[in-house]
C-alpha positions as CSV (number, residue, x, y, z in Angstrom):
1,M,-2.6,-36.2,-2.4
2,E,-3.7,-33.6,0.3
3,D,-7.1,-33.4,1.9
4,K,-8.9,-29.9,1.5
5,I,-10.2,-28.7,4.9
6,K,-14.0,-28.6,4.9
7,V,-15.7,-25.5,5.6
8,N,-18.9,-25.7,7.6
9,A,-21.0,-22.6,7.3
10,A,-22.7,-23.1,11.0
11,L,-19.6,-23.2,12.5
12,L,-18.1,-20.3,10.7
13,C,-21.2,-18.2,11.7
14,T,-20.9,-19.2,15.3
15,W,-17.2,-18.4,15.2
16,K,-18.0,-15.0,13.8
17,H,-20.7,-14.3,16.2
18,N,-18.3,-15.2,19.5
19,T,-15.1,-13.8,18.1
20,W,-14.8,-10.2,19.8
21,T,-12.3,-7.6,19.5
22,L,-11.2,-5.2,21.9
23,Y,-11.5,-1.6,20.6
24,A,-11.0,0.5,23.6
25,S,-10.4,0.1,27.2
26,Q,-9.7,2.4,30.1
27,L,-10.0,2.6,33.8
28,F,-12.8,4.8,34.8
29,M,-14.7,5.4,37.9
30,G,-12.8,2.5,39.4
31,K,-13.9,0.1,36.9
32,V,-12.8,-1.2,33.6
33,L,-14.8,0.4,30.6
34,R,-14.2,-1.7,27.5
35,L,-15.9,-1.4,23.7
36,Y,-15.8,-4.5,21.8
37,V,-16.8,-5.1,18.0
38,N,-17.4,-8.5,16.5
39,L,-17.1,-10.0,13.2
40,N,-20.8,-9.8,12.6
41,G,-20.7,-6.1,13.3
42,R,-21.9,-6.1,16.7
43,Y,-20.8,-3.7,19.5
44,K,-20.4,-4.1,23.1
45,V,-19.9,-1.8,25.7
46,I,-18.9,-3.0,29.4
47,H,-18.4,-1.3,32.6
48,G,-16.7,-3.7,34.9
49,E,-19.1,-6.7,34.8
50,D,-22.1,-4.9,33.6
51,I,-23.0,-4.7,29.7
52,L,-24.1,-1.3,29.1
53,Y,-25.2,-1.9,25.4
54,E,-24.8,-4.7,23.0
55,G,-26.2,-4.2,19.4
56,T,-25.4,-3.4,15.9
57,V,-25.9,0.5,15.9
58,M,-22.2,1.9,16.2
59,E,-23.9,5.3,17.2
60,H,-25.4,3.7,20.1
61,A,-22.4,2.1,21.5
62,I,-20.6,5.4,21.3
63,S,-23.1,7.3,23.0
64,V,-23.3,4.6,25.9
65,W,-19.4,5.0,26.2
66,N,-19.7,8.8,26.2
67,E,-22.3,8.8,28.9
68,V,-20.6,6.7,31.2
């Protein structure tokens, strides 16, 4: 008989929080501008090494992206 994988809610939540997908990226003003989305519906805008926005409001992330 096969053993079923045990699912741990805390580990699943951590995975969702830490798993980011790159949505858009381009070289702008000598630095890479990136927009990420994670599995919890959070957005992150990074320009070079600077995090310009991290939060749950898509419109805020888009505004920050457009203002760079």
